[in-house]
N, C-alpha and C positions, 0 to 999 in steps of 0.2 A: 400625810403618810404616817402610818404606825410603824415604829421602829422596833418595838419589842413585843413580847408575848401578848396575844389577844385571846381572851377566853372563848370567843365564838369559834375561832379556828380550832382550838383544842376540842371543843364539843363536837364540831364537825368531824374531825379526825377520829375521835373516840367513837362516835356513832357509826362511822364507816367500818371501823375495826370490829365493833360489837355486832354489826349486822352481817359481816362477811361469813361467819360460820353458818348462819341460818340459810344463806344463799347456796351453800354447798351441800345441804342435806339431800339425800337421795329422794327422788319423787316417790309418792306412795304407789304401791302395786295394787291395781284395782282387782286383781284376781286372788290376792292373798287374804287370809283372815285378818282380823283386827290386829294391827301392829303398833298402835299408839304407844309411844314411850320407848319403842325399840328401833326407831328409825336410825339408820347408820349415817355417819358423816363420811365424806370422801376422805380416804387415807392421806396422811401427810406425804408430801412429795408429789402429789398429783395436782390436778387442776384446782382442787379446793385450796390447797396450800398456796398455790400461785395467786388465787383470788384474794386470799387473806393478805399476802405480801403486797399485792398491787393496791389494795385498799389502804394498807398502812403507809405505803409510799405516797399515795394521793393525799392522805391526811397530813403527812409531814410537809408535802409541797404547799398545801393550803396554809399551813402554819408559817412556812418560810415566806410566803407572800405577805404576811403581816410584819415581817422583819426586814426583808430585802426590797429596795425600790423596784417597781415593776420593770423598768427599763434595764435593770441589772440582773434580773432573775434568770434569763437564759444562760448567762455566763456562770452564775452561782449554781444553777441546776447541772450544767455540764460538768463542773468540777466535782460536785457531790456524787453525781452518777458514776464518774470514773474512779473516784477515790474510795467510795464505800458502797455504791449501789443503793444508797438511801437506807443502809443498815446501821441502826444506832449502835449495835454491838460489834461492828466490823473491827478486826484487828489485823494489822499487817504482820505476818509471821516473821519477817526479817527485821523490821525496825521497832515493832511494838506500838506503832501509831494506832490510835483508837478513835472510833466513833465516826459520825457523818463526815466531818471535815478532816479526819485522820490527824488529830492533834498529837504532837510529839514534844515532850512527854505528855501523855494523856492528862496528867494532873493539872496542866495549864488551864483546863476548862473549869477548874474549881473556882476560878475568879468570877465566874458567872453563875455559880450555884453548886451547892454540895451534892446535888442530884445529877451531876454531869455524866455519871456512868450509864444512866438509863433514860434520861429525860431529853427527848428530841428538841424541845424548846430551848433548853440550856445549851445544847450542842449547836443548834442553829444560830443562836445569838452570838456565841463565842466564835463560831466560824466566820460569820459575817464581819464581826469586829476585827478579827485577825486579818481578813482580806483587806479591809479598809486601812488598818494600821500598817500593814506590811507593803501593800501594793497600791493603795489609794482607792481601789474599788474592785468589785467582783469582775468587771470587764478587764481591768488591768491584770488581775490574778489569772484570769482565763488566758490572756495573751501570753503570760509567762508560762502557764501550764502547757500550752500548745508548743512552745519552743523547747521545753525541758521535760515534759511528762511528769512533773511534780510541781508543787507550789509551796 
């Protein structure tokens, strides 16, 4: 079991994110004149943006699988999905909790890297270690979350 960052997962996630915009480009119009270089991309907030976000989430989940034991991943995923929606930049407007695992205060994540504000690998490592330190495992953290709707 790999417990921390694995370069192959990062490459996989980065490739998915890089390819997502190309998949959202409008198909060429066979009846129009030459439009090379002027092809438009689907506007933000539409299906194209959704595809980009889905690709980013998929990449982060692949990365998480290099950190979290496979049998604990469903619980880990359930918490991250509810806490941040797999948004690295998620901020709780009431508490100020930040990131994938909603660290409070957010600066706690600096123990795992100075890039904690934007690096999903750092946030995922910190979140997993937090769950293990506080609850014993992601499964136990998820059981607590289900009773309290926070962890």
